[in-house]
C-alpha angles and dihedrals in degrees: 000000000000090000091051091049092050091048091051091048091049091049091049092051091048091052091048090049093050092047090052092046094048097039115119115204117244113273090005111161116274119266144127122308113261135221127235115274097353096051114186093336097109091048094048092048091049093049091047091054088053094050107048097281091283120136089201090063090051091053089049090057094045090049090053093046095051097032090230138120089212120062126192119209142160115219110192101322095327123104111229128188120191123204112204107167125078093247092051095044092049090049091053092047097048107025114099089219090069100044096102129098122224117255099215139133095269094052092050091045089054091052098048095266093308135094096236141119123059107272097062102033133083144179124044092333092058093044093051095047097042092048091051094048093046092049095048096042087059089047091058093046107276110157091007137096093280091061094047090049090052090053089051089052091053090046091055091053092044090054091049089054092048090048089060090050097043117139090016122110110247142153107244096202099092093042093052094047093060091055093052093045091052092054089054092045092054093050094048101039102026095235135083121235120219111252092239092052110123091222092065093050091045092052091050091050092049093050093047095046093045089052091052092049093050091048089052101040108016100083095046095047093046093052097036105026093163088073088081089070098050101029110019094158099040093047091051093240095126091046092053091050091050093053092046090053092048093050092049090050090048093062095039097085092049092052091046091051090053092049092051094046096040122135130159094252092056093064089092094052101077144343096265094055090047092052093047089052090052091049092052094044089057096045093079096045129094088250098097092167095068116165090212104095137145091250090053090049090053091051092049090053090048091049091052094051095042094047098038107035107050101038095049096046091044091053092047090049090053092047091056091045091056089057087068095041092050110031090171088062090049089055091053091048092051093048093052094046092048092049095049107036130059114240094254098036122121109220119246129197090249088065089074088081090069096039105065095158093054089047091049090048092054091047090052091051089055093047098042097049103028091194091195095049096169114039130196148005101223128170128221103236092193137019104280145146135254121193089346094306127113118255111190120219114277093022113145111241126202131189126219101216092168090057090055093047092049099041106137093201090065105027098036096207104027094161090061118086102228121154090186090076087080095052130078126205091277090053092249121145111259142155097049100127092096096044105100111169091136098035126229138253130036094330094051110145111286091211098051096112093049093045094051092047094047093046095050098039097045094043095049092043093053095044092047090057102035147039111218119223128181125229137214093226126135129208123248091270092051097258114149113248093204116123116272126204088206106091131211108264123239142107085296115031119223140181119273110245110280135170126239132174116226106213115191112241125227111213117202 
């Protein structure tokens, strides 16, 4: 009798569990049925493998299937809503209801087991930390002449490197990345690192490898975090932890040097000194629960390099690639640069105002490739609606930026690379309201000013000096090194390695 009762109770609990797992909230956005525990994860992974490994392509297909610009999913045990239309994406970006960040295993894995930094935090903590970083970055020159001059310094060294490699086939990606990383390093630490310094190359390698690991393991571990207990190596969990540890250890000596050399007057020299001063100012107060800690400082530095380094260099790499793919566009770029800059001039970000075609070209690169095709994740901080559908509190919310940038109803011919779409008859920049590479609203990208300046200054500097020519070379394994419009998948998309010849130009 007891056995029968226990069996009945177990069956009842199982049924209750299954009902809860399979339950779809009322007026939840349309989407595929999900399974207990794993949700839609197997389906999404299968669809991704069929569509180039890109989550954006999966959302495209689901949007077509359900005739909706809002899709409702469950990944693992986490409810996920995806906004794909411009109206929905703008609502997510600007509505206070969507300003949160999820507090899940993946987010904490990204931030070394904590919920720190700026990128993955929210609420009063995020507001306090972002405000401090924004204020002190400006204090040390961010967005001002000092930053633009630093970018010009890096451009000069980049051109020297390319001069030594002129007329030789090479992939510019790795060369460009070092220049962008060094700009960030100078702003954060107050000192420039020589290009040949092993630390710079090591930091670049760590960031690139960490990105690959998160692309490989992040989705699986976020949706099925229990895999770390039964398959820590296979799931990539141990690998992620190793890279996190190495990155933390990488920044440790720099922070220690700043602590040893600290003085009050140095707080205006760089971000690390400013943060150390804030930490020490709060030590003697009654506020023992200060949010300004050394671990938080480390996470802020990591956020800056992860967010700023890879996206900017990847976009610049794609811009140079398109010079080969579209030689007629390269001719127009050269003509505008030659007409607006003196032969010996070093380009400055302010020069964009007299180079509308170059500006339109760079905007089109960002639209056409959308290297962060799915943005987020956000968290609904209250019960709310999106596109008329219910979004329960604490639901994870994603944005399909690529869908917005490739919407045929707005762009007309989104599959065509056409910089002129951003120019009117008077050659003024127009039609940018639906271009969202840096987001909008309170969580707009903190590094936008730096990214725009680096992208314009480096691109114009390189194109002023060189003519870019493609090659018919193949790699050692026989792979073609011609440019490909199919990008490498990942959280941030990037160009597949390609070869280009930098031919010095002779201006007459």
